[in-house]
Backbone bond lengths (Angstrom), bond angles and torsions (degrees), N, CA, C in turn:
res aa  C-N    CA-C-N  psi(-1)  N-CA   C-N-CA  omega(-1)  CA-C   N-CA-C  phi
1 X - - - 1.455 - - 1.526 109.02 -
2 X 1.310 117.18 139.26 1.459 120.38 -178.59 1.529 110.86 -82.73
3 X 1.317 114.36 164.96 1.464 121.36 179.92 1.529 110.16 -61.19
4 X 1.324 116.07 143.41 1.465 120.67 178.32 1.522 109.86 -63.27
5 X 1.316 116.66 133.19 1.460 122.49 -175.27 1.526 112.73 -79.99
6 X 1.325 117.45 -50.34 1.465 122.18 -176.09 1.520 109.13 -84.09
7 X 1.337 116.59 113.80 1.462 121.39 -174.51 1.520 112.24 -80.28
8 X 1.330 117.28 -40.18 1.461 121.87 179.32 1.516 108.84 -176.62
9 X 1.333 115.69 166.87 1.463 119.80 173.10 1.519 106.06 -76.68
10 X 1.314 116.01 120.16 1.451 121.69 -178.13 1.518 110.91 -84.71
11 X 1.319 116.12 -40.82 1.462 120.22 -177.30 1.513 109.82 -158.73
12 X 1.314 114.39 152.73 1.456 121.30 171.30 1.521 105.70 -118.58
13 X 1.328 116.59 125.90 1.462 120.31 -177.58 1.518 110.47 -98.62
14 X 1.324 114.26 143.49 1.459 121.54 177.16 1.519 107.27 -131.92
15 X 1.307 116.42 125.21 1.463 120.84 179.61 1.524 109.47 -78.13
16 X 1.330 115.38 134.55 1.467 122.19 178.69 1.528 108.44 -131.67
17 X 1.352 117.57 155.13 1.473 119.49 -179.38 1.528 112.44 -63.31
18 X 1.342 116.65 -43.95 1.467 122.18 175.22 1.523 107.41 -142.52
19 X 1.324 116.24 155.74 1.461 119.40 178.97 1.522 111.17 -63.38
20 X 1.330 117.04 -38.01 1.463 119.78 -179.93 1.529 111.76 -64.76
21 X 1.333 117.49 -40.09 1.466 120.12 176.93 1.532 110.38 -65.14
22 X 1.323 115.93 -40.04 1.461 119.87 177.59 1.519 111.82 -63.31
23 X 1.344 116.55 -42.45 1.466 120.77 177.74 1.521 111.37 -62.28
24 X 1.319 115.79 -41.51 1.463 120.44 -179.69 1.531 110.10 -56.91
25 X 1.314 116.97 -42.78 1.461 120.12 -178.49 1.530 112.24 -79.70
26 X 1.330 117.17 -57.68 1.464 120.61 -171.15 1.532 114.04 -75.12
27 X 1.335 117.84 -33.56 1.465 119.95 178.38 1.524 110.64 -90.87
28 X 1.339 115.41 -57.14 1.460 119.35 -172.08 1.526 113.53 -70.98
29 X 1.320 117.77 -36.24 1.465 120.49 -178.02 1.530 113.49 -95.99
30 X 1.338 117.12 -37.58 1.464 119.77 -176.42 1.529 113.65 -100.37
31 X 1.340 116.94 -10.71 1.454 120.71 171.65 1.517 118.53 87.60
32 X 1.334 119.41 11.77 1.469 121.01 179.46 1.530 109.82 -80.02
33 X 1.323 116.90 127.58 1.463 122.21 -176.42 1.531 111.39 -74.99
34 X 1.335 115.03 140.86 1.465 121.63 176.43 1.523 109.03 -72.93
35 X 1.329 116.27 127.76 1.461 122.21 176.56 1.520 111.20 -99.94
36 X 1.316 116.81 -43.08 1.458 121.94 -178.49 1.520 109.22 -159.71
37 X 1.335 115.12 158.86 1.465 121.36 178.51 1.514 107.99 -144.24
38 X 1.339 116.30 131.00 1.457 121.33 178.91 1.525 107.64 -131.13
39 X 1.330 115.89 91.99 1.463 121.08 -178.39 1.523 112.16 -64.33
40 X 1.328 117.39 -26.92 1.464 120.71 -179.00 1.525 111.79 -61.86
41 X 1.326 117.31 -29.88 1.463 120.61 179.85 1.520 112.16 -112.29
42 X 1.338 117.10 2.03 1.458 120.51 177.90 1.511 113.65 68.46
43 X 1.330 116.57 42.64 1.464 120.67 -179.87 1.515 111.32 -140.21
44 X 1.334 114.62 153.49 1.455 120.83 169.91 1.516 108.20 -147.37
45 X 1.327 115.48 154.23 1.460 120.83 -178.49 1.512 111.07 -114.18
46 X 1.318 115.57 137.64 1.459 122.64 178.06 1.525 109.06 -121.73
47 X 1.322 115.19 151.53 1.461 119.46 179.63 1.523 110.93 -76.15
48 X 1.326 114.62 153.33 1.460 122.70 173.61 1.529 105.23 -123.79
49 X 1.335 117.88 117.03 1.464 119.78 -177.17 1.527 111.64 -55.82
50 X 1.305 115.77 149.41 1.461 123.27 176.87 1.523 113.09 63.11
51 X 1.332 117.48 22.78 1.457 120.67 -177.91 1.518 109.61 -159.43
52 X 1.331 116.88 154.37 1.461 118.94 170.53 1.526 110.40 -101.15
53 X 1.326 116.34 6.63 1.466 120.99 171.11 1.519 107.29 -68.89
54 X 1.310 117.17 141.38 1.456 120.83 179.65 1.517 111.39 -104.62
55 X 1.305 114.55 149.44 1.454 122.46 170.91 1.521 104.57 -95.74
56 X 1.329 117.85 113.59 1.455 121.44 -175.71 1.519 109.15 -108.20
57 X 1.322 115.41 118.75 1.459 120.70 175.48 1.519 107.48 -90.18
58 X 1.317 116.79 136.35 1.459 121.56 -176.22 1.519 110.27 -139.34
59 X 1.306 116.08 145.35 1.469 120.68 176.93 1.519 111.30 -97.45
60 X 1.323 117.79 -8.08 1.459 120.72 -172.80 1.512 115.42 -119.18
61 X 1.288 118.70 -20.39 1.452 120.02 -168.19 1.511 112.86 -109.08
62 X 1.305 114.23 157.61 1.452 119.62 175.74 1.522 109.08 -85.96
63 X 1.305 116.14 174.35 1.452 121.49 -177.90 1.519 111.75 -82.74
64 X 1.270 117.04 121.11 1.452 124.36 167.73 1.515 107.46 -154.76
65 X 1.331 116.78 142.53 1.465 117.67 172.58 1.529 109.01 -70.00
66 X 1.301 115.74 149.61 1.458 122.02 175.47 1.515 107.47 -104.80
67 X 1.321 116.16 125.96 1.456 121.66 -177.61 1.516 110.08 -102.06
68 X 1.314 116.64 127.36 1.455 121.59 176.50 1.525 108.99 -76.64
69 X 1.329 115.79 130.75 1.461 122.62 176.41 1.523 108.05 -130.56
70 X 1.312 116.78 161.35 1.468 120.40 178.78 1.520 111.26 -68.47
71 X 1.326 116.67 -39.10 1.460 122.26 -179.77 1.525 108.73 -146.74
72 X 1.322 117.38 119.14 1.469 120.79 178.96 1.528 110.79 -62.96
73 X 1.319 116.98 -36.58 1.466 120.51 -179.70 1.530 110.86 -64.97
74 X 1.320 116.34 -49.41 1.464 120.26 -179.88 1.526 111.39 -66.01
75 X 1.323 116.79 -37.12 1.466 120.62 179.78 1.521 110.90 -64.84
76 X 1.332 117.28 -40.96 1.468 120.54 178.90 1.532 110.38 -62.24
77 X 1.314 116.70 -41.18 1.468 121.01 178.02 1.526 110.07 -62.57
78 X 1.322 116.60 -45.27 1.471 120.27 -179.28 1.516 112.15 -62.23
79 X 1.330 116.33 -42.36 1.468 119.88 179.93 1.523 109.68 -63.60
80 X 1.330 117.00 -44.29 1.470 120.62 178.88 1.533 110.48 -61.30
81 X 1.319 117.00 -46.26 1.470 121.08 -179.83 1.528 112.07 -63.40
82 X 1.325 116.65 -27.55 1.464 121.04 -178.50 1.526 112.51 -85.54
83 X 1.349 116.85 -1.27 1.461 119.57 178.64 1.511 114.70 106.24
84 X 1.333 116.77 3.19 1.461 120.83 175.85 1.519 110.21 -86.92
85 X 1.315 115.83 -174.19 1.465 121.73 -177.50 1.523 109.50 -128.94
86 X 1.316 116.83 140.19 1.457 121.24 174.40 1.523 106.86 -91.34
87 X 1.324 116.45 114.55 1.465 121.62 -179.00 1.520 111.74 -86.82
88 X 1.320 116.45 -33.29 1.458 122.53 178.11 1.524 106.68 -139.97
89 X 1.335 115.86 114.30 1.465 120.56 -179.89 1.527 109.51 -57.15
90 X 1.315 117.76 154.40 1.464 120.67 179.81 1.530 111.77 -56.05
91 X 1.326 114.71 136.89 1.459 122.27 179.44 1.520 108.83 -133.87
92 X 1.328 114.94 157.63 1.459 120.34 175.38 1.515 109.50 -73.43
93 X 1.317 115.62 140.72 1.458 123.06 170.49 1.522 106.45 -129.17
94 X 1.297 117.88 171.17 1.460 120.89 -174.45 1.523 113.36 -55.10
95 X 1.317 116.88 -33.52 1.460 119.40 -174.09 1.521 114.44 -110.52
96 X 1.323 117.89 1.15 1.464 119.90 -179.34 1.516 112.15 167.83
97 X 1.346 116.07 -128.07 1.466 122.35 -179.68 1.516 108.43 -134.26
98 X 1.339 115.97 153.69 1.453 121.94 -177.25 1.517 109.55 -141.55
99 X 1.331 116.17 139.84 1.466 122.39 174.55 1.522 107.58 -137.88
100 X 1.324 116.05 151.04 1.463 120.98 174.82 1.520 107.11 -117.53
101 X 1.326 115.37 126.71 1.460 121.52 -178.46 1.522 109.13 -128.00
102 X 1.323 115.33 168.94 1.465 120.83 173.63 1.520 107.69 -130.28
103 X 1.320 115.45 142.38 1.458 119.20 174.80 1.529 108.37 -78.75
104 X 1.318 119.30 173.56 1.469 120.85 -178.15 1.530 113.72 -63.27
105 X 1.335 116.35 -9.75 1.461 120.94 -177.78 1.522 112.48 -101.23
106 X 1.359 116.74 3.31 1.453 121.59 177.14 1.519 115.50 91.46
107 X 1.328 118.38 4.01 1.465 120.96 178.82 1.526 110.17 -79.51
108 X 1.339 116.90 128.66 1.463 121.10 177.55 1.520 109.74 -80.20
109 X 1.323 114.58 139.99 1.458 122.22 175.17 1.521 107.51 -129.18
110 X 1.319 116.82 124.60 1.457 121.57 175.89 1.525 106.30 -94.65
111 X 1.331 116.01 119.27 1.463 122.53 -176.33 1.518 109.38 -107.25
112 X 1.318 116.72 124.69 1.457 121.60 -175.24 1.520 109.57 -128.53
113 X 1.331 115.41 134.14 1.462 118.07 167.46 1.519 106.64 -113.91
114 X 1.283 115.65 149.64 1.460 120.96 -176.86 1.520 109.41 -109.56
115 X 1.299 115.43 48.70 1.455 122.36 -173.99 1.521 114.20 -69.34
116 X 1.331 118.17 -14.35 1.464 120.38 -179.44 1.520 112.77 -103.04
117 X 1.302 119.00 -3.82 1.454 120.95 178.14 1.512 113.19 106.04
118 X 1.298 115.65 -169.60 1.463 122.42 -177.68 1.516 111.13 -104.00
119 X 1.332 114.38 164.74 1.454 119.43 174.21 1.525 109.44 -69.77
120 X 1.317 115.12 141.86 1.457 121.86 168.49 1.521 105.40 -96.42
121 X 1.334 117.09 129.54 1.462 120.03 -175.38 1.513 111.80 -122.48
122 X 1.341 115.00 157.39 1.447 121.24 172.53 1.522 108.96 -79.57
123 X 1.328 116.46 177.60 1.461 120.65 -179.24 1.521 112.51 -59.53
124 X 1.330 117.05 -28.50 1.472 120.50 -178.89 1.525 112.32 -88.77
125 X 1.338 117.29 4.54 1.457 121.05 178.84 1.518 114.38 90.58
126 X 1.330 117.95 -4.86 1.455 121.25 179.83 1.529 110.04 -65.83
127 X 1.320 115.99 132.28 1.458 120.73 -179.51 1.520 109.44 -69.93
128 X 1.331 115.53 126.07 1.457 121.55 178.23 1.523 110.50 -98.65
129 X 1.322 116.53 -41.02 1.462 121.82 179.66 1.520 108.76 -169.60
130 X 1.318 114.85 172.09 1.466 119.82 173.38 1.515 106.79 -99.63
131 X 1.317 116.98 135.17 1.458 120.23 179.18 1.516 108.74 -84.57
132 X 1.279 114.95 162.01 1.459 119.49 177.38 1.510 107.38 -108.97
133 X 1.312 116.13 131.23 1.460 117.98 177.21 1.507 108.82 -93.70
134 X 1.308 115.35 157.89 1.450 118.54 -179.59 1.510 111.26 -67.77
135 X 1.315 116.48 144.79 1.452 120.80 -179.07 1.518 110.70 -54.81
136 X 1.308 114.40 137.43 1.447 119.70 177.12 1.511 114.72 86.33
137 X 1.346 117.71 -12.40 1.456 117.40 179.40 1.513 108.93 -80.31
138 X 1.323 116.56 134.55 1.458 119.99 -175.21 1.504 111.97 -73.43
139 X 1.317 117.60 149.62 1.445 121.14 175.39 1.512 109.07 -62.78
140 X 1.319 114.81 150.86 1.452 118.72 177.68 1.502 108.32 -134.39
141 X 1.276 119.12 170.64 1.441 126.29 165.94 1.494 119.81 58.12
142 X 1.322 115.40 -165.79 1.449 124.79 -166.29 1.494 116.77 -82.02
143 X 1.290 113.86 -174.85 1.446 124.08 -172.07 1.487 114.72 -75.43
144 X 1.248 119.69 -4.91 1.435 123.50 -168.76 1.484 117.53 -56.36
145 X 1.255 121.99 5.29 1.439 118.87 -179.82 1.492 113.05 -151.43
146 X 1.247 119.36 37.69 1.441 119.40 -171.61 1.496 114.89 -84.15
147 X 1.269 119.17 -41.81 1.434 120.15 -178.45 1.503 111.16 71.09
148 X 1.283 117.50 91.85 1.456 122.38 -177.43 1.496 113.13 -67.60
149 X 1.275 113.18 156.66 1.444 120.31 175.00 1.503 107.53 -124.59
150 X 1.319 117.55 154.85 1.452 119.53 -178.07 1.514 112.04 -65.00
151 X 1.290 115.02 151.84 1.445 120.43 178.68 1.508 108.40 165.65
152 X 1.306 118.37 177.12 1.447 121.47 -177.59 1.500 111.64 -49.96
153 X 1.289 116.31 -35.41 1.437 119.00 178.78 1.501 109.59 -152.20
154 X 1.283 115.77 13.65 1.445 118.85 179.71 1.498 109.07 -63.89
155 X 1.303 116.61 -30.13 1.430 118.34 179.75 1.488 110.73 -73.19
156 X 1.289 116.72 -10.25 1.441 118.51 177.58 1.497 108.80 -88.70
157 X 1.260 117.28 27.62 1.435 118.06 -178.80 1.492 111.64 -124.74
158 X 1.288 118.88 -84.56 1.422 115.93 -178.90 1.497 118.07 -171.98
159 X 1.278 111.36 159.43 1.434 122.20 176.84 1.503 103.75 -133.69
160 X 1.289 115.08 39.16 1.418 118.17 -165.34 1.486 116.25 -120.95
161 X 1.238 117.69 -64.03 1.421 119.84 -160.91 1.499 114.81 -107.88
162 X 1.260 113.29 167.67 1.438 121.98 172.97 1.495 106.83 -114.91
163 X 1.287 119.54 -160.88 1.459 120.64 -167.72 1.493 114.00 -44.62
164 X 1.261 112.91 138.67 1.446 120.84 177.87 1.476 109.49 -77.82
């Protein structure tokens, strides 16, 4: 049996009319802490207790979970070889690479690797830059620094985080 492809849910995206309206509800009313905010891509990341998965509010993307993988390029090849379809070829994002695939049943899967590291943020959560992780170090943690790339649903993922 081959190694499991999907390592964990990296992020769950929720579409909101504006980031400020989303913050008002999810942070101010429901208590989720702001981790990062990237107005340039219309996304922000909030913490989820008992998990390093992030709740990502987005003004542009549809809802799909983002799955952390070791390599988006290799994962796309594996899905295709297994009978799935690559909807959006792997592309660079601020924190790594991203691909959108579909299983043989039509379910979209957003595959993200955090090969470039995590976002560096200011005290207010504003993204300042993406950090670089040392070669060979595995991605860790949530979606907060992915940096989405265009594609059938790649934009429904992130422009936020680096390695999970």
